[in-house]
N, C-alpha and C positions, 0 to 999 in steps of 0.2 A: 728554609732559605734564609730566614732572619738570623739564625744562630751562625750561619756561615759568614754573613756580612760582619757580624760582631768580631769574629776572629780576624778578618781582613783588616778592620779598623784598629784592632789592638796591635796587630803586626806593624801597621803603618806608624802608629805612635811610637813603638819601640825603635823603628828605623829612624824616625826623626830624632829621637833622643841620641841614638848612636852617632848620627851625622853631626849633631851638635857637639858631641864629645870629641869627635875627630877634628872638627874645625877648631875646637878649643885647643886641642893638642897642637894643631898646626900653628895656631896663633902664638901659642906659648913658645914654640920652637923658633918662630921667626923674630920676635921682638919681645922684650921684657915687659912687665906690667901685669897686674892681677885683676884689674877692673873688668876687662872684657870677658874673661872666662866666667866670671860670676854672673855677669849679665846674661851670657849665653845659656848657662845652666838654668837660670831662672826662667828664661823663655821656653826652654825645652820642657821643663817641669810643668810650666803653666799650660803649655800646649797639650801635653799628654793628659793632664788632669781634665782639661776641657773636653778633650775627645772622649775620655772615659765617662765623664759625668753625663755627657750628651747621649751616648749610646746605651747606657745601662737601663734607664727607665723604658726606653722603647722596646728593647728586646725582652724584658721581663714581663710586661703587661700584655703584650700582644699574643703570644702563642699559647699560654697556659689555659686560660678560661675556655676557649672553644674546644680544645681537646677533651677536657674533663666533662663538659656539659654534653658533648656529642656521645660519648661512651655511655653515660648513665641513662640518658633519655632513650637511646636505642635498645639497650639490653633489658631494662626493668619492665616496661609495659608489655613487651612482646612475650617474655617468659611467663609473667604473672597472669595476664588476661587469657592467654591461650590454654594453659594447663588447668587452671582452677575450674572454670565452668564445665569443661569437657568431662572431667572425672566425676564431678558431683551430679550433673544432670543425667548422665548415662546410668549410674548405679541406682540412684534413689527411686525414680518412678517405675522402672521396669520390674525390679524385684518386689516392691511393695504392692503394686496393682495386681500383678499376676498371682501372687500367693493369696491375697485376700479374696479375690473373686473366685478362685478355684475352690477354696475350702468352704466358702459360704454357699456357693451353688451346689456343691456335692452333698453337704450335710442336710440341707433343708428337705429335698424330696425323699431322702432315705428315712428320716424320722416320720414323715407323713405316711409313706407306704407301709411302714411297720405297724403304725397305730390302726389303720383302717380295718384289717382282718380281725384284730383282737376283739372288737365289739360284736362280731357276727353271732357267736353262740348264745349270747345273753337272752334274746327273746324266747329261746326254746326251753329254758329252764322252767321246771314246774314250780309255781308259787307255793309258799309255805301254807300248809293246811289243805292243799288240793291234791287229791289222790289221782295218780295216772289212771287212765281207763283200764289198763292191764291189771292194776291192783284191785280196782273196784269190781271187776268181773271175775276175779279169781275163783276157782272151784276146787272142791275136793275130788277124790278119786271116783266118787259116785255122781259127780256132776252138780253137786249142791253148792250154791254160792257161799263163799267163806264170810262175806259181810251181809248175809241175808238178815233183813229187818234192822239193819243199822243205818243211821243217817250219815251220809257222806257228801262231800263236795268233789265234783270231778268236772273236767272240761274237754272239749274236742270240737272238731269241724262237723257241722251238720251235713249229712250226705243225701238227705231227701227232705223236701219241703213239707211243711204242715199242710194237711188236706189231701195229700196224694194217697195215703193208705187208709185214711178215715175222715169222716166229716164231722161228727159230733164229739170225738175224742182226739186227744193228741197222741199220735204214734209216729215219732220221728226217730232217726238213728244218728249218732255222731261217732266220730272216730278220732283217736289220738294215735297217730302213726297207723300201724296195721290193725290195732285193736278197736273194736266197736262195742257200743252199748245202746240199748233202746232208751228213749226218753218218753215218759208216759205222763199223761194227765187225764183224769176222768171226764173233764169238760174242756173242749177246745175253746169255748167262749171265755174261759177264765185264764187263758194263757196267751202269750204272744204267738203270732203266726211265724214261727221260725222258718228261715229260708236256707236252702242248700248253699253252702259257702259261709254261713254265719259261724263265728267262733263263739260257742256257748259254754257258759259256766253254770252248772246245775247243782243245786243242793236239795237232796231228798232221801227217802228211804229206799234201800236196795230191796227189790222184789224179784221173783221169778214167775212168769206167767205165759200163757198162750197169747200171742199178739193178735190172733184172729178174732177172738171173742172173749169177753170177760166171763161169759156163762160157761165156757168150755173148761172142764176140770183139768185138762192137760196143762202142763206148764213146761218151763225149760229156759226160755229166753230171759237173760238177766237184764233188768231195767232199773233206772232211777226214777222213782215216782215223785213228780213235782206237785201232786195233790197235797196241799199244806206245806209245800216247800218254797223255794225261791230260785231265781235265775237271773242271769245277766248276759246280754249279747255284747261280747267284748269287741268284735269287729265283724265286718261283712265283706262279701266278695272274695273270700279266700279260695285258692285252688283246692279242689277235692283230692283226697288221697287216692293214689292209683289202686285199682282193684288187684287182688292177689290171684294169680293163676292157680287153679286147682282142678282135679277131676272128681267124678262122683265117687269112685272107690275110696279116695282119700277123705272126702267129705263124710262118707258113711262111717268111717272108723274114728276120725278125729274131728268131728264136726264142731265140738265145743270151742275149738281153737279159732274157728272162723265165724261163729255166731255173732251177729250184730255188725259185720263188716262187709265191704264190697268184695266180690269175687268175680273171676272171669273164667268161663268154661267154654271150650271149643268143641265143634262138631257134635252138637246135640241133635237129637231127632225126637219128634213126638211119637211115642209108642202106645199112648192110651189117652182117650178123651177127644174132645173137639175144640178147635180154636174158637174163642169167643167172637161174637158179632158185636159191632159197635153199639154201645148203650146197654150191653149185658151187665148183669150183676157180677159179683165176684166169681171168678171161674178158675178152676185148676185143671191141669193136664199132667200126664206122666211123661217124663223125658228120660232118655238114656244116651250115654256117650260111648257105649261099647256093644251096641246091637241088642240091648234088652237085658243083659246080665245084671247090670247095676242101674238102679232107677232112683228118681227123686221127683218130688212134687214141684211143679212150676205154677206159681199163683199170680193171677192178674186181678188186682183190686179194681172195683168198679170205676174209679176215677182215672184209671190208666187205660181203659178200653175205649180209646178214641177211634175215629174213622181211620186215621193214619195207621194206628196200631192194627186194626182189623184188616186193612188192605195189605199190610206187610205180612201178616201171618197167613193170609190166604195165598199170597204169592209164594211163601215158603212151602206151604202144604206139608208133605211128609219128608221134605228134603232136610239137609243139614243146615244148622245155623249156629252162630256164635252168640254167647249171652253174657251180659253183665247184670248182676243182681245182688241183693242183700240176703245173707243167710239168716233165717230165723229158726227157732226150735219149737216144735209143737209135739211134745213127747206124751203119747197116750198110755205109757206103761204104768203098771201099778205095783212094780217090784221095788220101789224106793230109789231107783236109779234114774238119772236123766241123761241118757247116752244115745238117744235116737230121736227120730221124728224131725229131721232137718228139711226145710223147704227153701225154695228160691223165690224171692219176691222181686218183680220187675217194677221199675220206676216210671217207664215210659217207652215209647216206640224206639227211641235212640238206643235202648239197651238190647234190642234184638236186631241182628244183622245176618243176612244170608251168608253161609260159609263160602269163602273164595274157592 
């Protein structure tokens, strides 16, 4: 609106000048003389100059600054503030946090789970210088121990506590896996009272003997003799190895493979002898699992014949029963071979159960 006023004022000034010139021309035509036209032109010029000078500053200073300031203030802050934080804040935290947490959480449990099973086999390794029981009891084709009269170190889990099979001598058995060996000492007073579940390391001379009596010339059972030897109980309370299932026919032909270890025989019956009464001395009966065709000796040492045992045997009578026992060898042959004379030794009343 201010620029429009400017044009009107400029037009007005031009009109005034033109009017002055017409008047001057009129005056010149009406009477001679030159002073009046000069004065009129001077007034017209003066008037026009005054009008122009007065309008120019007003129209120039007023409209320009507001237009420029308004445009810059409105455009600059809106575009800059809105665009910059939105793009930056959205991209940075979402990508960084998600990637870091996922990779860290995934990697940690994987490494732990992989490491845990690697350590499991370590305790089962045989220490350097210690013979596995299977090696210590190895025999030749005639049943003679390959390490007879040699000093060896071997270890296993004790399967029957001291004092069960003898009072004044040590007669216990230990197993390493399925293989068993007798541990002997001529005086129980000079050796620790090993308990079933002990892991025992024994160093002594390999012998073969009849475990029933030192006076008996028969032999066969492989033993490590701790008389003059040494021993260490490595741990206690270990689970006992499970008994191996076998029948009497197998035991009769391959008994050396089972000597010294726990076995399990089903459906036995007493076919000879009498069950011992409570308090009896060592007693043996003949048993069979096939109606009498194949037989074996079942021995009850004195300390196993408790009232509980006697009552259980009386209840069984001539009926069938299941048995867990340790195989020993008492070979009376004189032909130089040790391939017969296998017996079953009971550890307690829990080893004898009526057949289902």
